[in-house]
C-alpha positions in Angstrom: 0.1 -0.1 0.2 1.2 3.8 -0.9 1.7 6.3 1.3 1.2 9.6 0.2 1.7 13.2 2.6 -0.6 15.7 1.3 0.2 19.4 1.9 -2.5 21.9 2.2 -2.7 25.9 2.6 -5.6 26.7 4.7 -7.3 30.5 5.1 -9.8 31.2 7.3 -11.0 34.4 8.9 -11.9 34.5 12.3 -12.2 37.0 15.5 -9.0 38.4 17.0 -9.7 36.1 20.0 -10.0 33.0 18.4 -6.4 31.9 19.1 -4.9 30.3 15.6 -2.9 27.3 16.9 -6.7 26.1 18.7 -8.2 26.6 15.3 -5.3 24.1 13.9 -5.5 21.7 16.3 -9.2 21.8 15.6 -8.6 21.9 12.0 -6.3 18.4 12.5 -9.2 16.4 15.0 -11.6 16.7 12.2 -9.8 15.9 9.3 -8.4 12.6 11.6 -11.8 11.7 11.5 -11.8 11.3 8.0 -11.4 7.9 6.7 -7.9 6.8 5.5 -6.2 10.0 7.2 -3.4 8.2 9.4 -2.0 11.7 10.8 -2.5 15.3 10.7 -0.7 18.5 11.9 0.2 21.6 11.9 3.7 22.8 10.8 2.9 26.9 10.6 0.8 29.5 11.1 1.0 32.6 9.1 -1.3 35.6 11.0 -2.0 38.3 8.4 -2.4 41.7 9.5 -4.8 42.6 6.7 -8.2 41.0 6.1 -8.2 39.2 2.2 -10.7 40.8 -0.3 -13.8 39.0 -0.6 
């Protein structure tokens, strides 16, 4: 059986009082619940000072 690492970039908008690390941990927990996902981890977070245009 093959094993593949897939790298994702996820951009989310959140309140200033929501810590990015906590949001990232929750995303990992939800991804790990999907069938076939052995593990999920966060390697980095970058907070932008300007909101992205819609």
